C-alpha positions in Angstrom: -5.2 24.3 -41.3 -6.5 24.7 -37.8 -10.2 24.4 -36.8 -11.0 25.6 -33.2 -14.3 25.9 -31.5 -12.9 28.1 -28.8 -11.3 30.9 -30.8 -8.3 30.4 -28.5 -5.4 32.8 -28.7 -3.0 29.9 -27.9 -0.7 29.5 -30.8 1.0 26.3 -31.8 2.3 24.4 -34.7 2.3 20.6 -35.2 5.6 21.0 -37.2 7.5 20.9 -33.9 6.2 17.3 -33.6 7.3 16.6 -37.2 3.7 16.6 -38.4 2.9 18.2 -41.7 0.0 19.0 -44.1 -2.6 18.1 -41.5 -6.1 19.5 -41.0 -6.0 20.1 -37.3 -9.2 20.1 -35.1 -8.0 21.8 -31.9 -9.8 21.7 -28.6 -13.2 20.5 -29.9 -15.7 19.8 -27.2 -17.4 16.4 -26.7 -20.5 17.2 -28.7 -18.4 18.2 -31.7 -16.2 15.2 -31.5 -19.2 12.9 -31.2 -20.8 14.5 -34.3 -17.6 13.9 -36.3 -17.3 10.3 -35.1 -20.8 9.6 -36.2 -20.3 11.3 -39.6 -17.2 9.2 -40.2 -19.2 6.1 -39.3 -16.8 5.3 -36.4 -19.5 4.9 -33.7 -23.2 4.7 -32.9 -25.5 6.5 -30.5 -27.4 4.6 -27.9 -31.1 5.2 -27.3 -30.3 8.0 -24.9 -27.7 9.7 -27.2 -24.5 8.3 -25.6 -21.7 7.5 -28.1 -20.7 3.9 -28.4 -17.5 2.8 -30.2 -15.6 -0.3 -30.9 -11.9 -0.2 -30.1 -11.0 -2.9 -32.6 -8.5 -5.7 -32.2 -7.6 -4.7 -28.6 -10.3 -4.3 -26.0 -7.8 -3.9 -23.1 -4.2 -3.0 -22.4 -1.4 -5.1 -23.9 1.2 -5.1 -21.0 3.8 -7.1 -23.1 3.8 -4.3 -25.7 4.6 -1.5 -23.2 8.1 -0.2 -23.4 10.3 2.5 -21.7 13.2 4.1 -23.6 16.4 3.2 -21.8 18.5 6.3 -21.6 20.5 8.4 -19.1 17.3 9.3 -17.2 15.9 5.8 -16.8 18.9 3.5 -17.1 19.8 3.3 -13.4 16.3 4.1 -11.9 13.8 1.9 -13.8 13.2 -1.7 -12.6 13.8 -3.4 -15.9 12.2 -6.7 -16.6 8.9 -8.2 -18.0 6.9 -5.2 -16.8 9.3 -2.4 -17.8 10.7 -3.5 -21.1 13.7 -1.5 -22.4 13.5 0.2 -25.8 16.6 1.6 -27.6 16.6 5.4 -28.2 17.6 5.0 -31.8 14.8 2.5 -32.4 12.4 5.0 -30.9 13.6 7.8 -33.3 13.2 5.5 -36.3 9.7 4.4 -35.2 8.7 7.9 -34.4 9.6 9.1 -37.9 7.6 6.2 -39.5 4.5 7.0 -37.4 4.8 10.7 -38.2 5.1 9.9 -41.9 2.0 7.7 -41.6 0.1 10.7 -40.2 1.1 13.2 -42.8 -1.9 14.8 -44.5 -4.4 13.2 -42.2 -7.1 14.9 -40.1 -5.8 15.1 -36.6 -7.5 16.0 -33.3 -5.4 17.9 -30.8 -6.1 18.7 -27.2 -4.2 20.7 -24.7 -5.0 19.5 -21.2 -3.3 18.6 -17.9 -3.0 15.9 -15.3 -2.9 16.4 -11.5 -5.5 18.5 -9.8 -3.0 20.1 -7.4 -1.5 23.0 -9.4 1.9 22.6 -7.7 2.2 19.2 -9.3 0.4 19.8 -12.5 1.6 18.3 -15.8 0.6 20.1 -19.0 -0.1 17.6 -21.8 -0.8 17.8 -25.5 -2.7 14.8 -26.9 -2.7 14.3 -30.7 -5.1 11.7 -31.9 -5.8 10.0 -35.3 -9.4 9.3 -34.3 -12.0 11.9 -33.0 -13.4 9.6 -30.4 -9.9 9.0 -29.0 -9.6 12.8 -28.5 -13.1 12.8 -26.9 -11.7 10.2 -24.4 -8.8 12.6 -23.6 -11.4 15.4 -23.1 -13.2 13.2 -20.6 -10.3 11.8 -18.7 -7.7 14.6 -18.4 -8.3 17.9 -16.6 -9.8 20.5 -18.9 -8.1 24.0 -18.9 -10.1 27.2 -19.1 -9.8 29.6 -22.0 -7.5 31.8 -19.9 -5.2 28.9 -19.1 -5.0 28.0 -22.8 -3.7 31.4 -23.7 -0.2 30.7 -22.2 -0.3 26.9 -22.4 3.0 25.2 -23.2 2.8 21.4 -23.1 5.4 19.5 -21.1 4.5 16.1 -22.4 3.0 14.9 -25.7 0.8 11.9 -26.3 0.7 10.8 -30.0 -2.0 8.1 -30.6 -2.3 6.5 -34.0 -4.5 3.3 -33.8 -4.3 2.8 -37.6 -0.5 2.6 -37.7 1.0 -0.9 -37.5 4.7 -1.4 -36.6 6.8 -4.0 -38.3 8.1 -6.0 -35.4 11.3 -7.2 -37.2 12.2 -3.8 -38.4 11.0 -1.7 -35.5 12.1 -4.0 -32.7 8.6 -4.1 -31.1 7.1 -7.5 -30.1 4.3 -7.1 -32.6 2.4 -4.5 -34.5 1.0 -2.6 -31.5 3.0 -0.6 -29.0 3.0 1.9 -26.2 6.4 3.5 -25.6 7.3 6.1 -23.0 10.3 8.4 -23.6 11.3 10.4 -20.5 14.0 12.4 -22.3 11.7 13.6 -25.1 8.7 13.5 -22.8 6.6 11.6 -25.3 4.1 8.7 -25.0 3.9 7.1 -28.4 1.0 4.7 -29.0 0.3 2.8 -32.2 -1.6 -0.2 -33.5 -4.2 -0.2 -30.8 -7.5 1.6 -30.4 -7.9 0.8 -26.7 -8.2 4.2 -25.1 -7.0 3.1 -21.7 -3.4 3.1 -23.2 -3.7 6.9 -23.4 -4.3 7.6 -19.8 -2.1 4.8 -18.5 0.8 6.2 -20.5 0.6 9.4 -18.6 0.0 7.5 -15.3 3.2 5.5 -15.9 5.1 8.7 -16.5 3.8 10.3 -13.3 4.7 7.1 -11.4 8.3 7.8 -12.3 8.4 11.6 -12.1 6.5 12.2 -8.8 8.6 9.9 -6.5 11.9 10.6 -8.2 11.6 14.4 -8.5 8.7 15.6 -6.4 8.7 13.5 -3.1 5.2 12.4 -3.9 3.8 8.9 -3.8 1.8 8.0 -6.9 -1.1 5.5 -6.1 -3.4 3.3 -8.1 -6.3 3.8 -5.8 -9.7 5.6 -5.3 -10.2 8.3 -2.7 -13.0 10.0 -0.9 -13.3 12.5 1.9 -15.6 13.1 4.8 -17.4 16.4 5.7 -14.7 17.1 8.3 -11.9 16.7 5.8 -10.5 13.3 6.6 -9.4 11.4 3.5 -9.6 7.7 2.9 -7.8 5.7 0.2 -8.9 2.4 -1.4 -6.4 0.2 -3.1 -7.5 -2.9 -5.0 -7.2 -4.9 -8.2 -10.1 -5.5 -10.5 -13.1 -7.2 -8.9 -12.2 -6.2 -5.3 -14.8 -3.4 -4.9 -12.6 -0.4 -5.2 -15.1 1.8 -7.1 -18.2 0.5 -5.2 -16.8 1.0 -1.7 -15.3 4.4 -2.4 -18.6 5.6 -3.8 -20.4 6.7 -0.6 -23.3 9.1 -0.3 -21.9 10.3 3.0 -18.5 11.1 1.6 -17.3 13.1 -1.5 -15.5 11.3 -4.2 -12.0 12.7 -5.0 -11.3 10.2 -7.8 -11.7 6.6 -8.7 -8.3 5.4 -10.0 -5.1 7.5 -9.9 -3.8 9.8 -7.1 -0.7 11.4 -5.6 0.1 11.8 -1.9 2.3 14.9 -1.4 4.9 15.9 1.1 2.3 18.5 2.3 0.1 15.5 3.3 -2.5 16.2 0.7 -4.0 13.7 -1.9 -4.8 14.8 -5.4 -6.5 13.2 -8.3 -4.5 12.8 -11.5 -7.5 12.8 -13.7 -10.6 14.8 -14.7 -12.8 11.8 -15.4 -13.7 8.2 -14.6 -13.2 5.0 -16.7 -15.5 2.4 -15.3 -16.3 -1.2 -16.2 -19.9 -1.7 -17.2 -20.2 -5.5 -17.3 -23.5 -6.4 -15.7 -24.1 -2.8 -14.8 -27.6 -2.0 -13.4 -29.2 1.1 -12.0 -30.0 -0.4 -8.6 -26.5 -1.6 -7.7 -24.4 1.2 -9.2 -26.7 4.2 -9.7 -23.9 6.8 -10.0 -22.1 5.1 -12.8 -25.4 4.2 -14.5 -26.5 7.8 -14.3 -23.2 9.0 -15.8 -23.9 7.2 -19.1 -25.4 10.1 -21.1 -24.4 12.3 -23.9 -20.7 13.2 -23.4 -19.8 9.8 -22.1 -18.2 7.1 -24.4 -19.1 3.5 -24.2 -16.6 1.0 -25.4 -17.2 -2.4 -26.9 -20.8 -2.8 -25.7 -23.5 -4.6 -27.6 -26.7 -2.6 -28.5 -30.1 -4.1 -29.2 -32.3 -3.1 -32.1 -33.7 -0.2 -30.0 -30.2 1.1 -29.3 -30.3 0.0 -25.7 -27.1 -1.3 -24.1 -27.0 -5.0 -23.2 -24.7 -4.7 -20.2 -24.7 -8.5 -19.6 -23.6 -9.2 -23.1 -19.9 -10.2 -23.2 -19.8 -11.3 -26.9 -17.1 -8.7 -27.7 -15.3 -8.6 -24.3 -15.8 -8.7 -20.5 -13.9 -5.5 -20.3 -16.7 -3.2 -21.5 -16.1 0.3 -20.4 -17.4 3.9 -20.1 -15.5 7.1 -19.8 -17.1 10.3 -18.6 -16.0 13.6 -16.9 -15.9 13.4 -13.2 -18.6 16.0 -12.9 -21.1 13.5 -14.3 -21.0 12.2 -10.7 -22.9 14.5 -8.4 -21.2 13.9 -5.0 -17.6 15.0 -5.8 -14.9 17.0 -4.1 -14.1 20.2 -6.0 -11.2 20.6 -6.7 -10.2 16.9 -6.6 -7.9 17.3 -3.6 -8.1 15.9 -0.1 -6.2 16.6 3.1 -5.3 14.6 6.2 -5.3 11.0 5.0 -6.5 9.0 8.0 -7.4 5.5 6.7 -6.1 3.3 3.9 -7.9 0.2 2.8 -6.2 -2.6 0.9 -9.0 -4.5 -0.8 -8.6 -8.2 -1.7 -11.0 -10.7 -3.0 -9.5 -13.7 -1.2 -11.0 -16.7 -3.0 -9.3 -19.0 -0.5 -11.6 -17.6 2.2 -8.9 -17.5 4.9 -8.1 -13.8 5.4 -10.1 -12.0 8.0 -12.9 -9.7 6.6 -11.0 -6.8 8.1 -7.7 -6.6 9.9 -5.5 -3.8 11.1 -1.9 -3.7 9.8 1.3 -2.4 11.3 3.5 -0.1 9.1 5.7 -3.1 8.1 2.7 -5.3 7.3 1.2 -2.4 5.3 4.4 -2.1 3.2 4.5 -5.9 2.7 0.9 -6.2 1.5 1.3 -3.1 -0.6 4.3 -4.6 -2.4 2.4 -8.0 -2.7 -0.9 -6.6 -4.0 -2.8 -9.8 -3.5 -6.1 -10.9 -4.8 -7.2 -14.3 -6.3 -8.4 -15.7 -9.6 -11.4 -18.0 -9.4 -12.7 -20.8 -11.6 -14.1 -19.5 -14.9 -12.0 -16.3 -15.1 -9.4 -18.1 -17.3 -9.2 -21.3 -19.2 -7.9 -24.1 -17.0 -8.7 -22.4 -13.7 -10.6 -25.0 -11.6 -9.6 -23.8 -8.1 -8.5 -20.5 -6.5 -5.1 -19.2 -7.8 -3.3 -16.4 -5.9 -2.7 -13.3 -8.1 -0.2 -10.7 -7.1 0.3 -7.2 -8.6 2.9 -5.1 -6.8 1.6 -1.9 -5.4 -1.9 -2.9 -6.7 -0.8 -1.6 -10.1 2.4 -3.4 -11.3 1.9 -2.7 -15.0 2.2 1.0 -14.4 5.1 1.2 -11.9 8.5 2.0 -13.5 10.4 1.9 -10.2 11.1 -1.1 -8.0 8.0 -1.7 -5.8 10.2 -1.3 -2.6 10.7 2.4 -3.6 7.0 3.0 -3.4 6.6 0.9 -0.3 9.3 2.8 1.6 7.7 6.1 0.6 4.4 4.8 1.8 5.9 3.8 5.2 7.3 7.4 5.6 3.9 8.9 4.8 2.0 6.5 7.1 4.4 7.2 10.0 4.4 10.9 9.6 0.6 11.2 9.2 -0.2 8.4 11.7 -2.7 6.8 9.2 -4.5 3.6 9.9 -4.1 0.8 7.4 -6.6 -2.0 7.0 -6.7 -5.2 5.0 -10.2 -5.9 3.8 -11.3 -9.2 2.4 -14.2 -8.7 0.0 -13.9 -12.3 -1.2 -15.1 -15.5 0.4 -16.1 -16.6 3.8 -17.1 -20.0 5.3 -14.9 -21.8 2.8 -13.0 -21.3 -0.4 -14.6 -20.4 -3.7 -17.1 -23.1 -4.6 -17.8 -24.0 -0.9 -18.1 -20.7 0.9 -19.9 -17.6 -0.2 -19.0 -14.0 -1.1 -18.7 -11.6 1.8 -21.9 -9.6 2.1 -21.5 -6.1 0.9 -23.5 -4.7 3.9 -21.0 -6.3 6.3 -18.0 -4.9 4.3 -19.6 -1.4 4.3 -20.3 -1.7 8.1 -16.6 -2.6 8.8 -15.3 0.2 6.7 -17.7 2.7 8.3 -16.6 1.4 11.7 -12.9 1.9 10.8 -13.6 5.4 9.4 -15.5 6.5 12.5 -12.9 5.2 14.9 -15.3 2.6 16.4 -12.8 -0.2 15.8 -10.4 1.7 18.1 -6.7 1.3 18.7 -5.1 -2.1 18.9 -5.3 -3.9 22.3 -5.5 -7.6 23.3 -9.1 -7.1 24.5 -10.3 -5.7 21.2 -8.1 -7.6 18.7 -6.9 -11.1 18.0 -3.6 -11.8 16.2 -4.1 -14.2 13.4 -1.9 -17.3 14.0 -0.8 -17.6 10.3 -0.8 -14.1 8.8 0.0 -12.1 12.0 -2.6 -9.4 11.3 -4.8 -8.0 14.0 -8.5 -8.9 13.5 -11.1 -7.1 15.6 -13.2 -9.2 18.0 -16.3 -7.2 17.4 -17.7 -4.6 15.0 -21.0 -2.7 15.0 -23.4 -4.1 12.4 -21.4 -7.3 11.8 -22.1 -10.7 13.5 -19.1 -11.7 15.7 -18.9 -15.1 14.0 -18.2 -13.4 10.6 -15.1 -11.6 12.0 -13.2 -14.9 12.5 -12.5 -16.7 9.2 -11.6 -19.9 11.0 -14.8 -20.0 12.9 -16.9 -19.6 9.7 -15.3 -22.8 8.2 -16.4 -25.2 10.9 -13.4 -27.4 9.9 -10.1 -26.3 11.5 -7.9 -28.7 9.5 -9.4 -27.6 6.1 -9.1 -24.0 7.1 -5.4 -24.2 8.1 -4.6 -26.3 5.0 -5.9 -23.4 2.9 -4.3 -20.7 5.1 -0.9 -22.2 4.8 -1.3 -22.7 1.1 -1.9 -19.0 0.7 0.9 -18.0 3.1 3.3 -20.1 1.1 2.2 -18.3 -2.0 2.9 -15.0 -0.4 6.4 -16.1 0.5 7.2 -17.4 -3.0 5.9 -14.2 -4.6 7.9 -12.0 -2.2 11.2 -13.7 -3.0 11.8 -11.5 -6.0 11.6 -8.4 -3.8 13.6 -9.6 -0.7 16.9 -8.3 -1.9 15.5 -4.8 -2.3 13.2 -4.6 0.7 14.6 -3.7 4.1 14.2 -5.9 7.2 11.2 -3.9 8.5 9.3 -4.7 5.3 10.4 -8.3 5.2 9.0 -8.9 8.7 5.5 -7.7 7.6 4.6 -11.0 5.9 2.8 -14.1 7.1 4.3 -15.5 10.3 4.0 -19.1 9.5 4.2 -21.0 6.2 3.6 -24.6 7.2 2.6 -26.8 10.1 
């Protein structure tokens, strides 16, 4: 039985997926899915009518339970290891049959949608969910086809999401009861045992990170993007806590997207998604008004605590620090429609350097850009994890290692090609500490970081020259000697310390960490990339 609010002429049967005797809710809108979620007592409404749900045991991704089926397509291309864990095709078939059997006779929520805003690169997707709010997440996060587009819609990829199904690790050859498995031959992302909705979008992101570079000469990127009124696009790469979302949200520039993009051979940049998935820990209207304003009926809050009046306690981390909200991108007013930009001119690699030794902004050569792209550096600080009492370097290749099926050098070499052909400027921006390491120094002021980024975007930092730039003696990057709106003293990290020996001790400690981390990539990286790292590692 199929229930459909759109009266679509698109015909489909879930039997092709092995699913039988299901009541199918097809292409319901957000309001209908929210109503069903509430009727099933699977969520609550906040005081302003936003749906709030609990994702259960998992409040974040589980990287150690992500697998890729090892077959003729992936065997010689995927970079196998702790991030890309191989899964046997026969084991996939057996597990698929068990999951389908589990879903037999259940209510299912089905959505046809697509990824990639550029129609030349579009991926048509069918998402099949056990829970209504999971399907509402898919509505928010993927691109939504029109009624006309649905009439001839044939999905290329299928996502089957069953949070209530638990694998038997011994029988099914998973690590534990939850799993997210990508099968490139069958074009299926199979997710079970976890209600965390981020696994749904990251499954498709991981698939695109293989498909786009291997088959479509397109660089997939874990970054945000915005565009100026004159059409110049800027990209912001960064791990959690580096300011990626904050800095790409600019009233003077239109947002293309906040997380996942592709850079094409035509030199355009497109958003993979149709929505945003933002952290809401300590959210307030004054600091992040756009995200705060997007939390309204149609959005989904995850794992937040509500008070007796139904108001969200954003500072409350009783359940998790990874509290989230998903919403359609059009819940943000200043957006680019469609979500495509042209002429990338500036790339910003954001790092929260808790050692306080990297310049607040520096210009990178193509080889340095590739090296830092592969490294994906930020730092953990005291309090983020048990036992962390001083800054610890944290590296995530390509600023998104958990989602990259290929070797990082493949993405880096593609980045070099695109940077060279488009003559893009690449900047390393330290949004972390200045005047000393974490615990001694202080966090870089947001107004200074914004001023430096604005100066880079406007061309005020200019081309490299000895008069305008100083080459850092340890990291070899070019740091500007002056920048409008920023005190000159702030631009030199060494000068802010007032203790040269302590500064260089910390700088060499970090440069050594870069070298140790890069050892696992050296055999795959060419000489040009290898020369992009720190110039000195010890006194």
